[in-house]
PDB file of N, CA, C, O and CB in Angstrom:
ATOM      1  N   UNK A   1      45.280  21.703  23.079  1.00  0.00           N
ATOM      2  CA  UNK A   1      43.826  22.525  23.250  1.00  0.00           C
ATOM      3  C   UNK A   1      43.114  20.589  24.012  1.00  0.00           C
ATOM      4  O   UNK A   1      43.424  19.449  23.667  1.00  0.00           O
ATOM      5  CB  UNK A   1      42.827  23.464  20.952  1.00  0.00           C
ATOM      6  N   UNK A   2      42.137  21.089  25.078  1.00  0.00           N
ATOM      7  CA  UNK A   2      41.595  20.042  25.622  1.00  0.00           C
ATOM      8  C   UNK A   2      39.619  20.412  25.091  1.00  0.00           C
ATOM      9  O   UNK A   2      39.493  21.609  24.835  1.00  0.00           O
ATOM     10  CB  UNK A   2      42.150  20.041  27.540  1.00  0.00           C
ATOM     11  N   UNK A   3      38.867  19.964  25.000  1.00  0.00           N
ATOM     12  CA  UNK A   3      37.482  20.106  24.453  1.00  0.00           C
ATOM     13  C   UNK A   3      37.314  21.643  25.633  1.00  0.00           C
ATOM     14  O   UNK A   3      36.738  22.667  25.262  1.00  0.00           O
ATOM     15  CB  UNK A   3      36.198  18.349  24.733  1.00  0.00           C
ATOM     16  N   UNK A   4      37.911  21.493  26.967  1.00  0.00           N
ATOM     17  CA  UNK A   4      36.682  22.246  27.584  1.00  0.00           C
ATOM     18  C   UNK A   4      37.715  24.149  27.644  1.00  0.00           C
ATOM     19  O   UNK A   4      37.289  25.065  28.346  1.00  0.00           O
ATOM     20  CB  UNK A   4      36.084  21.230  29.717  1.00  0.00           C
ATOM     21  N   UNK A   5      38.807  24.266  26.897  1.00  0.00           N
ATOM     22  CA  UNK A   5      39.145  25.069  25.590  1.00  0.00           C
ATOM     23  C   UNK A   5      39.266  25.411  24.917  1.00  0.00           C
ATOM     24  O   UNK A   5      40.205  26.161  24.649  1.00  0.00           O
ATOM     25  CB  UNK A   5      39.326  25.298  25.200  1.00  0.00           C
ATOM     26  N   UNK A   6      37.921  24.901  23.837  1.00  0.00           N
ATOM     27  CA  UNK A   6      37.645  24.704  22.305  1.00  0.00           C
ATOM     28  C   UNK A   6      35.740  26.277  22.539  1.00  0.00           C
ATOM     29  O   UNK A   6      34.638  26.526  23.026  1.00  0.00           O
ATOM     30  CB  UNK A   6      37.141  22.005  21.781  1.00  0.00           C
ATOM     31  N   UNK A   7      36.502  26.549  21.964  1.00  0.00           N
ATOM     32  CA  UNK A   7      35.037  28.515  22.058  1.00  0.00           C
ATOM     33  C   UNK A   7      34.428  27.060  20.716  1.00  0.00           C
ATOM     34  O   UNK A   7      34.987  25.978  20.541  1.00  0.00           O
ATOM     35  CB  UNK A   7      35.992  31.598  20.897  1.00  0.00           C
ATOM     36  N   UNK A   8      33.643  27.387  20.269  1.00  0.00           N
ATOM     37  CA  UNK A   8      32.194  27.818  19.902  1.00  0.00           C
ATOM     38  C   UNK A   8      32.023  27.860  18.975  1.00  0.00           C
ATOM     39  O   UNK A   8      30.992  27.474  18.423  1.00  0.00           O
ATOM     40  CB  UNK A   8      31.686  28.786  20.188  1.00  0.00           C
ATOM     41  N   UNK A   9      33.282  28.505  18.291  1.00  0.00           N
ATOM     42  CA  UNK A   9      33.028  28.991  16.768  1.00  0.00           C
ATOM     43  C   UNK A   9      34.212  27.478  15.999  1.00  0.00           C
ATOM     44  O   UNK A   9      34.317  26.953  14.890  1.00  0.00           O
ATOM     45  CB  UNK A   9      33.805  31.251  16.428  1.00  0.00           C
ATOM     46  N   UNK A  10      35.227  27.198  18.054  1.00  0.00           N
ATOM     47  CA  UNK A  10      36.394  25.657  17.414  1.00  0.00           C
ATOM     48  C   UNK A  10      35.736  25.307  17.332  1.00  0.00           C
ATOM     49  O   UNK A  10      35.235  25.775  16.309  1.00  0.00           O
ATOM     50  CB  UNK A  10      37.468  24.669  17.924  1.00  0.00           C
ATOM     51  N   UNK A  11      34.838  24.291  17.920  1.00  0.00           N
ATOM     52  CA  UNK A  11      33.608  23.638  17.559  1.00  0.00           C
ATOM     53  C   UNK A  11      32.400  23.184  16.133  1.00  0.00           C
ATOM     54  O   UNK A  11      32.049  22.199  15.483  1.00  0.00           O
ATOM     55  CB  UNK A  11      33.116  24.280  18.260  1.00  0.00           C
ATOM     56  N   UNK A  12      32.189  24.321  16.220  1.00  0.00           N
ATOM     57  CA  UNK A  12      31.427  25.107  14.747  1.00  0.00           C
ATOM     58  C   UNK A  12      32.763  24.720  13.173  1.00  0.00           C
ATOM     59  O   UNK A  12      32.775  24.319  12.010  1.00  0.00           O
ATOM     60  CB  UNK A  12      31.325  27.608  15.200  1.00  0.00           C
ATOM     61  N   UNK A  13      33.228  24.969  13.732  1.00  0.00           N
ATOM     62  CA  UNK A  13      34.745  24.547  13.005  1.00  0.00           C
ATOM     63  C   UNK A  13      35.002  22.899  12.467  1.00  0.00           C
ATOM     64  O   UNK A  13      34.749  22.212  11.477  1.00  0.00           O
ATOM     65  CB  UNK A  13      36.032  24.831  14.277  1.00  0.00           C
ATOM     66  N   UNK A  14      35.581  22.782  13.618  1.00  0.00           N
ATOM     67  CA  UNK A  14      35.311  21.327  13.379  1.00  0.00           C
ATOM     68  C   UNK A  14      33.906  20.172  12.774  1.00  0.00           C
ATOM     69  O   UNK A  14      33.881  19.316  11.890  1.00  0.00           O
ATOM     70  CB  UNK A  14      35.564  21.024  14.579  1.00  0.00           C
ATOM     71  N   UNK A  15      32.903  20.661  13.715  1.00  0.00           N
ATOM     72  CA  UNK A  15      32.067  19.704  13.134  1.00  0.00           C
ATOM     73  C   UNK A  15      31.640  20.200  10.726  1.00  0.00           C
ATOM     74  O   UNK A  15      30.860  19.949   9.807  1.00  0.00           O
ATOM     75  CB  UNK A  15      30.312  19.922  14.587  1.00  0.00           C
ATOM     76  N   UNK A  16      32.355  20.644  10.925  1.00  0.00           N
ATOM     77  CA  UNK A  16      31.800  21.315   9.473  1.00  0.00           C
ATOM     78  C   UNK A  16      33.500  20.890   9.035  1.00  0.00           C
ATOM     79  O   UNK A  16      33.488  19.693   8.747  1.00  0.00           O
ATOM     80  CB  UNK A  16      31.096  23.507   9.412  1.00  0.00           C
ATOM     81  N   UNK A  17      34.898  21.454   8.896  1.00  0.00           N
ATOM     82  CA  UNK A  17      35.859  19.707   8.837  1.00  0.00           C
ATOM     83  C   UNK A  17      35.199  18.609   8.288  1.00  0.00           C
ATOM     84  O   UNK A  17      35.219  18.280   7.102  1.00  0.00           O
ATOM     85  CB  UNK A  17      36.239  18.978  10.387  1.00  0.00           C
ATOM     86  N   UNK A  18      34.220  17.687   9.816  1.00  0.00           N
ATOM     87  CA  UNK A  18      33.897  16.369   9.684  1.00  0.00           C
ATOM     88  C   UNK A  18      33.292  16.781   8.629  1.00  0.00           C
ATOM     89  O   UNK A  18      33.904  17.139   7.622  1.00  0.00           O
ATOM     90  CB  UNK A  18      33.198  15.549  10.722  1.00  0.00           C
ATOM     91  N   UNK A  19      32.308  16.780   8.711  1.00  0.00           N
ATOM     92  CA  UNK A  19      31.229  17.390   7.391  1.00  0.00           C
ATOM     93  C   UNK A  19      31.513  17.141   6.229  1.00  0.00           C
ATOM     94  O   UNK A  19      30.490  16.737   5.675  1.00  0.00           O
ATOM     95  CB  UNK A  19      31.068  18.820   7.212  1.00  0.00           C
ATOM     96  N   UNK A  20      32.638  17.167   5.319  1.00  0.00           N
ATOM     97  CA  UNK A  20      33.278  17.491   4.261  1.00  0.00           C
ATOM     98  C   UNK A  20      33.300  18.420   4.085  1.00  0.00           C
ATOM     99  O   UNK A  20      34.139  18.456   3.185  1.00  0.00           O
ATOM    100  CB  UNK A  20      33.089  17.122   3.413  1.00  0.00           C
ATOM    101  N   UNK A  21      32.746  20.225   4.382  1.00  0.00           N
ATOM    102  CA  UNK A  21      33.003  21.335   4.224  1.00  0.00           C
ATOM    103  C   UNK A  21      33.935  22.391   3.537  1.00  0.00           C
ATOM    104  O   UNK A  21      34.062  23.273   2.688  1.00  0.00           O
ATOM    105  CB  UNK A  21      32.993  21.377   4.951  1.00  0.00           C
ATOM    106  N   UNK A  22      34.579  21.527   4.694  1.00  0.00           N
ATOM    107  CA  UNK A  22      36.442  22.752   4.750  1.00  0.00           C
ATOM    108  C   UNK A  22      37.551  22.795   4.041  1.00  0.00           C
ATOM    109  O   UNK A  22      38.157  21.727   3.950  1.00  0.00           O
ATOM    110  CB  UNK A  22      37.409  22.617   5.910  1.00  0.00           C
ATOM    111  N   UNK A  23      37.894  23.506   3.632  1.00  0.00           N
ATOM    112  CA  UNK A  23      39.571  22.907   2.991  1.00  0.00           C
ATOM    113  C   UNK A  23      40.520  24.750   3.119  1.00  0.00           C
ATOM    114  O   UNK A  23      40.514  25.979   3.041  1.00  0.00           O
ATOM    115  CB  UNK A  23      39.367  22.048   0.425  1.00  0.00           C
ATOM    116  N   UNK A  24      41.395  23.060   3.449  1.00  0.00           N
ATOM    117  CA  UNK A  24      42.910  24.321   3.717  1.00  0.00           C
ATOM    118  C   UNK A  24      43.626  25.365   2.579  1.00  0.00           C
ATOM    119  O   UNK A  24      44.327  24.668   1.845  1.00  0.00           O
ATOM    120  CB  UNK A  24      44.382  23.355   4.089  1.00  0.00           C
ATOM    121  N   UNK A  25      43.667  26.277   2.325  1.00  0.00           N
ATOM    122  CA  UNK A  25      44.394  26.953   0.932  1.00  0.00           C
ATOM    123  C   UNK A  25      45.115  27.693   1.616  1.00  0.00           C
ATOM    124  O   UNK A  25      44.528  28.598   2.208  1.00  0.00           O
ATOM    125  CB  UNK A  25      43.548  27.811  -0.259  1.00  0.00           C
ATOM    126  N   UNK A  26      46.826  27.570   1.805  1.00  0.00           N
ATOM    127  CA  UNK A  26      47.337  28.306   1.555  1.00  0.00           C
ATOM    128  C   UNK A  26      47.278  28.084   3.709  1.00  0.00           C
ATOM    129  O   UNK A  26      46.931  27.215   4.509  1.00  0.00           O
ATOM    130  CB  UNK A  26      46.768  29.477   0.288  1.00  0.00           C
ATOM    131  N   UNK A  27      47.560  28.763   3.728  1.00  0.00           N
ATOM    132  CA  UNK A  27      47.116  28.772   5.670  1.00  0.00           C
ATOM    133  C   UNK A  27      45.741  29.446   6.183  1.00  0.00           C
ATOM    134  O   UNK A  27      45.399  29.639   7.350  1.00  0.00           O
ATOM    135  CB  UNK A  27      48.366  29.835   6.663  1.00  0.00           C
ATOM    136  N   UNK A  28      44.788  29.865   4.547  1.00  0.00           N
ATOM    137  CA  UNK A  28      43.204  29.908   5.625  1.00  0.00           C
ATOM    138  C   UNK A  28      42.783  28.608   4.702  1.00  0.00           C
ATOM    139  O   UNK A  28      43.107  27.788   3.842  1.00  0.00           O
ATOM    140  CB  UNK A  28      41.737  31.752   5.524  1.00  0.00           C
ATOM    141  N   UNK A  29      41.587  29.218   5.794  1.00  0.00           N
ATOM    142  CA  UNK A  29      40.169  28.091   6.042  1.00  0.00           C
ATOM    143  C   UNK A  29      39.016  28.442   4.609  1.00  0.00           C
ATOM    144  O   UNK A  29      38.706  29.535   4.135  1.00  0.00           O
ATOM    145  CB  UNK A  29      39.096  28.612   8.005  1.00  0.00           C
ATOM    146  N   UNK A  30      38.689  27.401   4.304  1.00  0.00           N
ATOM    147  CA  UNK A  30      37.471  27.997   3.276  1.00  0.00           C
ATOM    148  C   UNK A  30      36.652  27.075   3.791  1.00  0.00           C
ATOM    149  O   UNK A  30      37.048  25.920   3.635  1.00  0.00           O
ATOM    150  CB  UNK A  30      37.596  27.977   1.474  1.00  0.00           C
ATOM    151  N   UNK A  31      35.393  27.243   4.492  1.00  0.00           N
ATOM    152  CA  UNK A  31      34.255  27.213   4.488  1.00  0.00           C
ATOM    153  C   UNK A  31      33.166  27.407   3.942  1.00  0.00           C
ATOM    154  O   UNK A  31      32.561  28.446   4.206  1.00  0.00           O
ATOM    155  CB  UNK A  31      34.187  27.452   4.930  1.00  0.00           C
ATOM    156  N   UNK A  32      32.364  26.011   2.599  1.00  0.00           N
ATOM    157  CA  UNK A  32      31.381  26.453   2.249  1.00  0.00           C
ATOM    158  C   UNK A  32      31.724  27.051   1.030  1.00  0.00           C
ATOM    159  O   UNK A  32      30.815  27.289   0.235  1.00  0.00           O
ATOM    160  CB  UNK A  32      30.829  27.148   3.140  1.00  0.00           C
ATOM    161  N   UNK A  33      32.747  27.301   0.781  1.00  0.00           N
ATOM    162  CA  UNK A  33      33.701  27.676  -0.738  1.00  0.00           C
ATOM    163  C   UNK A  33      33.780  29.417  -0.293  1.00  0.00           C
ATOM    164  O   UNK A  33      33.449  30.209  -1.175  1.00  0.00           O
ATOM    165  CB  UNK A  33      32.561  27.266  -2.793  1.00  0.00           C
ATOM    166  N   UNK A  34      34.126  29.859   0.782  1.00  0.00           N
ATOM    167  CA  UNK A  34      34.312  30.831   1.152  1.00  0.00           C
ATOM    168  C   UNK A  34      35.361  31.417   2.277  1.00  0.00           C
ATOM    169  O   UNK A  34      35.442  30.558   3.155  1.00  0.00           O
ATOM    170  CB  UNK A  34      33.340  30.963   1.285  1.00  0.00           C
ATOM    171  N   UNK A  35      35.985  32.262   2.511  1.00  0.00           N
ATOM    172  CA  UNK A  35      37.099  32.504   3.393  1.00  0.00           C
ATOM    173  C   UNK A  35      36.551  32.780   5.302  1.00  0.00           C
ATOM    174  O   UNK A  35      35.718  33.382   5.979  1.00  0.00           O
ATOM    175  CB  UNK A  35      37.902  34.012   2.605  1.00  0.00           C
ATOM    176  N   UNK A  36      37.368  32.127   5.384  1.00  0.00           N
ATOM    177  CA  UNK A  36      36.313  31.824   7.177  1.00  0.00           C
ATOM    178  C   UNK A  36      36.697  33.109   8.129  1.00  0.00           C
ATOM    179  O   UNK A  36      37.886  33.426   8.100  1.00  0.00           O
ATOM    180  CB  UNK A  36      37.017  29.969   8.405  1.00  0.00           C
ATOM    181  N   UNK A  37      35.840  33.872   8.955  1.00  0.00           N
ATOM    182  CA  UNK A  37      35.763  34.684   8.955  1.00  0.00           C
ATOM    183  C   UNK A  37      36.889  35.184  10.092  1.00  0.00           C
ATOM    184  O   UNK A  37      37.466  36.270  10.139  1.00  0.00           O
ATOM    185  CB  UNK A  37      34.573  34.823   8.896  1.00  0.00           C
ATOM    186  N   UNK A  38      36.986  34.279  10.802  1.00  0.00           N
ATOM    187  CA  UNK A  38      38.201  33.473  11.588  1.00  0.00           C
ATOM    188  C   UNK A  38      39.031  33.191  10.836  1.00  0.00           C
ATOM    189  O   UNK A  38      39.000  32.129  10.214  1.00  0.00           O
ATOM    190  CB  UNK A  38      37.961  32.256  12.251  1.00  0.00           C
ATOM    191  N   UNK A  39      40.422  34.489  10.651  1.00  0.00           N
ATOM    192  CA  UNK A  39      41.318  33.652   9.818  1.00  0.00           C
ATOM    193  C   UNK A  39      42.336  33.162  10.281  1.00  0.00           C
ATOM    194  O   UNK A  39      43.204  32.692   9.546  1.00  0.00           O
ATOM    195  CB  UNK A  39      41.739  34.178   8.853  1.00  0.00           C
ATOM    196  N   UNK A  40      42.475  33.180  12.207  1.00  0.00           N
ATOM    197  CA  UNK A  40      43.248  32.314  12.717  1.00  0.00           C
ATOM    198  C   UNK A  40      42.468  31.415  13.037  1.00  0.00           C
ATOM    199  O   UNK A  40      42.943  30.801  13.992  1.00  0.00           O
ATOM    200  CB  UNK A  40      44.004  32.683  13.632  1.00  0.00           C
ATOM    201  N   UNK A  41      40.975  30.801  12.553  1.00  0.00           N
ATOM    202  CA  UNK A  41      40.783  29.550  14.124  1.00  0.00           C
ATOM    203  C   UNK A  41      41.470  28.241  12.800  1.00  0.00           C
ATOM    204  O   UNK A  41      41.749  27.220  13.428  1.00  0.00           O
ATOM    205  CB  UNK A  41      38.140  29.065  15.084  1.00  0.00           C
ATOM    206  N   UNK A  42      41.669  28.121  11.802  1.00  0.00           N
ATOM    207  CA  UNK A  42      41.491  27.727  10.390  1.00  0.00           C
ATOM    208  C   UNK A  42      43.485  27.233  11.107  1.00  0.00           C
ATOM    209  O   UNK A  42      43.636  26.127  11.627  1.00  0.00           O
ATOM    210  CB  UNK A  42      40.882  29.337   8.690  1.00  0.00           C
ATOM    211  N   UNK A  43      44.731  28.230  10.986  1.00  0.00           N
ATOM    212  CA  UNK A  43      45.740  27.542  11.431  1.00  0.00           C
ATOM    213  C   UNK A  43      45.691  27.819  13.266  1.00  0.00           C
ATOM    214  O   UNK A  43      46.718  28.228  13.808  1.00  0.00           O
ATOM    215  CB  UNK A  43      47.148  28.092  10.549  1.00  0.00           C
ATOM    216  N   UNK A  44      44.985  27.673  13.733  1.00  0.00           N
ATOM    217  CA  UNK A  44      44.777  27.675  15.840  1.00  0.00           C
ATOM    218  C   UNK A  44      44.738  25.925  15.753  1.00  0.00           C
ATOM    219  O   UNK A  44      45.642  25.215  16.194  1.00  0.00           O
ATOM    220  CB  UNK A  44      42.532  28.681  16.871  1.00  0.00           C
ATOM    221  N   UNK A  45      43.367  25.363  15.020  1.00  0.00           N
ATOM    222  CA  UNK A  45      43.128  24.595  14.939  1.00  0.00           C
ATOM    223  C   UNK A  45      44.856  23.048  14.188  1.00  0.00           C
ATOM    224  O   UNK A  45      45.452  22.084  14.670  1.00  0.00           O
ATOM    225  CB  UNK A  45      41.795  25.181  14.310  1.00  0.00           C
ATOM    226  N   UNK A  46      44.850  23.753  12.986  1.00  0.00           N
ATOM    227  CA  UNK A  46      45.932  22.758  12.840  1.00  0.00           C
ATOM    228  C   UNK A  46      47.296  23.441  12.938  1.00  0.00           C
ATOM    229  O   UNK A  46      48.015  23.739  11.985  1.00  0.00           O
ATOM    230  CB  UNK A  46      45.808  22.002  11.484  1.00  0.00           C
ATOM    231  N   UNK A  47      47.520  23.625  14.117  1.00  0.00           N
ATOM    232  CA  UNK A  47      48.957  24.088  15.074  1.00  0.00           C
ATOM    233  C   UNK A  47      48.686  23.137  16.176  1.00  0.00           C
ATOM    234  O   UNK A  47      49.643  22.719  16.826  1.00  0.00           O
ATOM    235  CB  UNK A  47      49.091  25.940  15.746  1.00  0.00           C
ATOM    236  N   UNK A  48      47.242  22.672  16.510  1.00  0.00           N
ATOM    237  CA  UNK A  48      46.719  21.742  17.408  1.00  0.00           C
ATOM    238  C   UNK A  48      47.346  20.565  17.517  1.00  0.00           C
ATOM    239  O   UNK A  48      47.721  19.801  18.406  1.00  0.00           O
ATOM    240  CB  UNK A  48      45.526  21.489  17.162  1.00  0.00           C
ATOM    241  N   UNK A  49      47.348  20.650  16.272  1.00  0.00           N
ATOM    242  CA  UNK A  49      46.755  19.265  15.622  1.00  0.00           C
ATOM    243  C   UNK A  49      45.548  18.395  15.438  1.00  0.00           C
ATOM    244  O   UNK A  49      45.466  17.168  15.494  1.00  0.00           O
ATOM    245  CB  UNK A  49      47.252  18.554  16.027  1.00  0.00           C
ATOM    246  N   UNK A  50      44.820  19.112  15.254  1.00  0.00           N
ATOM    247  CA  UNK A  50      43.253  18.900  15.279  1.00  0.00           C
ATOM    248  C   UNK A  50      42.910  18.634  13.886  1.00  0.00           C
ATOM    249  O   UNK A  50      42.314  17.675  13.395  1.00  0.00           O
ATOM    250  CB  UNK A  50      42.372  20.201  15.846  1.00  0.00           C
ATOM    251  N   UNK A  51      43.440  19.743  13.314  1.00  0.00           N
ATOM    252  CA  UNK A  51      42.544  19.335  11.865  1.00  0.00           C
ATOM    253  C   UNK A  51      44.145  18.963  10.901  1.00  0.00           C
ATOM    254  O   UNK A  51      45.182  18.879  11.560  1.00  0.00           O
ATOM    255  CB  UNK A  51      41.254  21.161  10.988  1.00  0.00           C
ATOM    256  N   UNK A  52      44.199  18.770   9.398  1.00  0.00           N
ATOM    257  CA  UNK A  52      45.363  18.207   8.910  1.00  0.00           C
ATOM    258  C   UNK A  52      45.673  19.846   8.494  1.00  0.00           C
ATOM    259  O   UNK A  52      44.884  20.764   8.720  1.00  0.00           O
ATOM    260  CB  UNK A  52      45.254  16.807   7.643  1.00  0.00           C
ATOM    261  N   UNK A  53      46.607  19.947   8.032  1.00  0.00           N
ATOM    262  CA  UNK A  53      47.589  21.632   7.590  1.00  0.00           C
ATOM    263  C   UNK A  53      47.812  21.486   6.614  1.00  0.00           C
ATOM    264  O   UNK A  53      48.706  22.134   6.069  1.00  0.00           O
ATOM    265  CB  UNK A  53      49.022  22.167   8.170  1.00  0.00           C
ATOM    266  N   UNK A  54      46.898  20.326   5.810  1.00  0.00           N
ATOM    267  CA  UNK A  54      47.861  20.287   3.866  1.00  0.00           C
ATOM    268  C   UNK A  54      46.865  21.644   3.312  1.00  0.00           C
ATOM    269  O   UNK A  54      45.900  22.129   3.903  1.00  0.00           O
ATOM    270  CB  UNK A  54      47.398  18.092   2.323  1.00  0.00           C
ATOM    271  N   UNK A  55      47.366  21.998   2.179  1.00  0.00           N
ATOM    272  CA  UNK A  55      46.623  22.255   1.431  1.00  0.00           C
ATOM    273  C   UNK A  55      45.350  21.268   0.793  1.00  0.00           C
ATOM    274  O   UNK A  55      45.715  20.097   0.901  1.00  0.00           O
ATOM    275  CB  UNK A  55      47.415  22.655   0.734  1.00  0.00           C
ATOM    276  N   UNK A  56      43.965  21.357   0.159  1.00  0.00           N
ATOM    277  CA  UNK A  56      43.073  20.884   0.080  1.00  0.00           C
ATOM    278  C   UNK A  56      42.162  20.742   0.628  1.00  0.00           C
ATOM    279  O   UNK A  56      41.901  21.695   1.362  1.00  0.00           O
ATOM    280  CB  UNK A  56      43.217  20.366  -0.084  1.00  0.00           C
ATOM    281  N   UNK A  57      41.293  19.749   0.652  1.00  0.00           N
ATOM    282  CA  UNK A  57      40.076  19.429   1.439  1.00  0.00           C
ATOM    283  C   UNK A  57      40.505  18.839   2.905  1.00  0.00           C
ATOM    284  O   UNK A  57      40.919  17.731   3.244  1.00  0.00           O
ATOM    285  CB  UNK A  57      39.154  18.330   0.595  1.00  0.00           C
ATOM    286  N   UNK A  58      40.211  20.138   3.691  1.00  0.00           N
ATOM    287  CA  UNK A  58      40.256  19.683   5.147  1.00  0.00           C
ATOM    288  C   UNK A  58      39.761  18.923   6.034  1.00  0.00           C
ATOM    289  O   UNK A  58      38.704  19.259   6.570  1.00  0.00           O
ATOM    290  CB  UNK A  58      40.141  20.279   5.645  1.00  0.00           C
ATOM    291  N   UNK A  59      40.292  17.940   6.330  1.00  0.00           N
ATOM    292  CA  UNK A  59      40.242  16.996   7.611  1.00  0.00           C
ATOM    293  C   UNK A  59      41.146  16.421   9.158  1.00  0.00           C
ATOM    294  O   UNK A  59      42.295  16.287   9.580  1.00  0.00           O
ATOM    295  CB  UNK A  59      40.148  16.051   6.988  1.00  0.00           C
ATOM    296  N   UNK A  60      39.470  16.187   9.654  1.00  0.00           N
ATOM    297  CA  UNK A  60      39.982  16.660  10.870  1.00  0.00           C
ATOM    298  C   UNK A  60      41.261  15.001  11.433  1.00  0.00           C
ATOM    299  O   UNK A  60      41.369  14.183  10.519  1.00  0.00           O
ATOM    300  CB  UNK A  60      38.252  17.088  12.103  1.00  0.00           C
ATOM    301  N   UNK A  61      42.102  14.622  12.811  1.00  0.00           N
ATOM    302  CA  UNK A  61      42.849  13.588  12.376  1.00  0.00           C
ATOM    303  C   UNK A  61      42.563  13.483  13.529  1.00  0.00           C
ATOM    304  O   UNK A  61      41.888  14.275  14.188  1.00  0.00           O
ATOM    305  CB  UNK A  61      44.150  13.486  11.722  1.00  0.00           C
ATOM    306  N   UNK A  62      43.232  12.124  14.010  1.00  0.00           N
ATOM    307  CA  UNK A  62      42.027  11.692  15.418  1.00  0.00           C
ATOM    308  C   UNK A  62      42.740  11.807  16.268  1.00  0.00           C
ATOM    309  O   UNK A  62      43.371  10.891  16.797  1.00  0.00           O
ATOM    310  CB  UNK A  62      41.265  10.203  15.658  1.00  0.00           C
ATOM    311  N   UNK A  63      42.776  13.290  16.635  1.00  0.00           N
ATOM    312  CA  UNK A  63      42.907  14.531  18.549  1.00  0.00           C
ATOM    313  C   UNK A  63      42.133  14.642  17.981  1.00  0.00           C
ATOM    314  O   UNK A  63      41.439  13.712  18.393  1.00  0.00           O
ATOM    315  CB  UNK A  63      43.935  15.998  19.375  1.00  0.00           C
ATOM    316  N   UNK A  64      41.366  15.283  16.943  1.00  0.00           N
ATOM    317  CA  UNK A  64      40.253  16.327  15.976  1.00  0.00           C
ATOM    318  C   UNK A  64      38.940  15.538  16.281  1.00  0.00           C
ATOM    319  O   UNK A  64      37.853  16.034  16.576  1.00  0.00           O
ATOM    320  CB  UNK A  64      40.589  16.409  13.952  1.00  0.00           C
ATOM    321  N   UNK A  65      39.392  13.610  16.095  1.00  0.00           N
ATOM    322  CA  UNK A  65      37.599  13.271  16.619  1.00  0.00           C
ATOM    323  C   UNK A  65      37.476  13.036  18.088  1.00  0.00           C
ATOM    324  O   UNK A  65      36.427  13.125  18.726  1.00  0.00           O
ATOM    325  CB  UNK A  65      36.866  11.707  15.900  1.00  0.00           C
ATOM    326  N   UNK A  66      39.092  12.612  18.738  1.00  0.00           N
ATOM    327  CA  UNK A  66      39.048  12.167  19.696  1.00  0.00           C
ATOM    328  C   UNK A  66      38.091  13.603  20.618  1.00  0.00           C
ATOM    329  O   UNK A  66      37.157  13.491  21.412  1.00  0.00           O
ATOM    330  CB  UNK A  66      40.581  11.649  20.025  1.00  0.00           C
ATOM    331  N   UNK A  67      38.633  14.591  20.222  1.00  0.00           N
ATOM    332  CA  UNK A  67      38.017  16.270  21.156  1.00  0.00           C
ATOM    333  C   UNK A  67      36.278  16.997  20.129  1.00  0.00           C
ATOM    334  O   UNK A  67      35.456  17.913  20.098  1.00  0.00           O
ATOM    335  CB  UNK A  67      40.006  18.145  20.802  1.00  0.00           C
ATOM    336  N   UNK A  68      36.573  16.089  19.680  1.00  0.00           N
ATOM    337  CA  UNK A  68      35.057  16.499  18.418  1.00  0.00           C
ATOM    338  C   UNK A  68      34.360  16.189  19.447  1.00  0.00           C
ATOM    339  O   UNK A  68      33.887  16.990  20.253  1.00  0.00           O
ATOM    340  CB  UNK A  68      34.555  15.477  16.705  1.00  0.00           C
ATOM    341  N   UNK A  69      34.202  14.256  19.479  1.00  0.00           N
ATOM    342  CA  UNK A  69      33.355  13.267  20.611  1.00  0.00           C
ATOM    343  C   UNK A  69      33.319  13.910  21.483  1.00  0.00           C
ATOM    344  O   UNK A  69      32.128  14.176  21.647  1.00  0.00           O
ATOM    345  CB  UNK A  69      33.821  11.952  21.121  1.00  0.00           C
ATOM    346  N   UNK A  70      34.005  14.467  22.356  1.00  0.00           N
ATOM    347  CA  UNK A  70      34.384  14.862  24.482  1.00  0.00           C
ATOM    348  C   UNK A  70      33.654  16.346  24.090  1.00  0.00           C
ATOM    349  O   UNK A  70      32.838  16.711  24.936  1.00  0.00           O
ATOM    350  CB  UNK A  70      36.922  15.102  25.406  1.00  0.00           C
ATOM    351  N   UNK A  71      33.819  17.186  23.011  1.00  0.00           N
ATOM    352  CA  UNK A  71      32.886  18.464  23.325  1.00  0.00           C
ATOM    353  C   UNK A  71      31.885  18.449  23.270  1.00  0.00           C
ATOM    354  O   UNK A  71      31.237  19.464  23.524  1.00  0.00           O
ATOM    355  CB  UNK A  71      32.934  19.411  22.779  1.00  0.00           C
TER     356      UNK A  71
END
């Protein structure tokens, strides 16, 4: 995944993760305690290596920080 292939929603989710507002619950991503309307964004960003896939607070990976700063 490249910065140019990120959607506006992807960028918004990455910013929310960076702000500590997200949590992974199974394969679902919670934002501000609510299920994300796009059920695929969390797993897609995790499989791209941009956010952690572990249950618990979501965190940007080093690749996630790089792509967010480039976006």
